[in-house]
BATOR-207718 format. One record per residue (C-alpha): residue number from 1; x, y, z. Coordinates in steps of 0.02 Angstrom, whole numbers. Layout:
BEGIN
  nr     xx     yy     zz
 NUM      X      Y      Z
...
***
This chain:
BEGIN
  nr     xx     yy     zz
   1     54    -69   -404
   2     -8    -64   -218
   3     62     91   -114
   4     41     86     77
   5    129    224    174
   6    113    196    368
   7    211    312    499
   8    379    307    420
   9    364    163    307
  10    326    147    120
  11    278      6     42
  12    259    -56   -144
  13    189   -215   -208
  14    191   -265   -390
  15     75   -393   -489
  16    147   -523   -609
  17    111   -395   -759
  18    198   -259   -663
  19    355   -365   -614
  20    364   -393   -813
  21    365   -214   -854
  22    493   -176   -725
  23    593   -314   -796
  24    594   -250   -971
  25    596    -75   -953
  26    669    -58   -791
  27    518     78   -728
  28    342     36   -669
  29    242    184   -617
  30     51    204   -557
  31    -52    357   -493
  32   -188    401   -379
  33   -317    541   -431
  34   -376    666   -306
  35   -483    785   -434
  36   -543    836   -579
  37   -388    934   -617
  38   -235    826   -688
  39   -103    895   -549
  40   -217    826   -435
  41   -129    652   -399
  42      2    580   -336
  43    127    473   -449
  44    222    324   -374
  45    346    237   -455
  46    491     94   -448
  47    651    129   -551
  48    807     16   -576
  49    955     98   -581
  50   1091     84   -727
  51   1193    -63   -748
  52   1346     27   -781
  53   1290    159   -611
  54   1385    123   -457
  55   1323    162   -286
  56   1439    278   -202
  57   1535    222    -28
  58   1420    348     68
  59   1265    343    -33
  60   1128    226     30
  61   1074     81   -110
  62    900    100   -107
  63    839    286   -129
  64    685    382   -131
  65    653    560   -225
  66    506    647   -176
  67    425    797   -247
  68    254    865   -235
  69    148    731   -316
  70    291    610   -357
  71    364    458   -257
  72    502    351   -338
  73    605    225   -258
  74    763    182   -355
  75    859     32   -319
  76   1020    -44   -392
  77   1031   -138   -550
  78   1112   -292   -464
  79    970   -298   -336
  80    838   -261   -455
  81    891   -434   -565
  82    906   -543   -426
  83    751   -501   -359
  84    648   -507   -524
  85    743   -661   -580
  86    726   -775   -430
  87    588   -821   -300
  88    652   -684   -191
  89    472   -601   -141
  90    555   -444    -89
  91    672   -334     -2
  92    698   -194    115
  93    794    -53    175
  94    807     74    318
  95    847    242    243
  96    911    371    373
  97    831    531    384
  98    879    686    463
  99    874    709    676
 100    884    524    704
 101    728    467    594
 102    726    311    483
 103    611    281    323
 104    582     85    312
 105    561     57    108
 106    480   -123     78
 107    466   -196   -117
 108    371   -361   -143
 109    292   -444   -265
 110    114   -474   -237
 111     62   -632   -338
 112    -98   -738   -328
 113    -78   -870   -189
 114    -74  -1044   -288
 115   -126  -1181   -162
***
């Protein structure tokens, strides 16, 4: 899975194999290691919500959970299902942050071009 972070934009691109893993398990994860110590890494993941979970009225449909060393993008079950089962290349969401800032989240399929 490719991760791109630029300004206030977070972009994930999944290969065909990663799409299959996400479709079957509801989660795909990768990591970048920065040193010899196992704690010196950044883990990033895409996670599907439960089929039974509902989005609350004031809750953002796409969410980002951040803690030191880990970023997880969480998407609702219905959105993930549609994305995985159709030709839809990707989806985006703008997540409001404090002080009138926003985080743009893009999640895309990264398949080989077939010309």
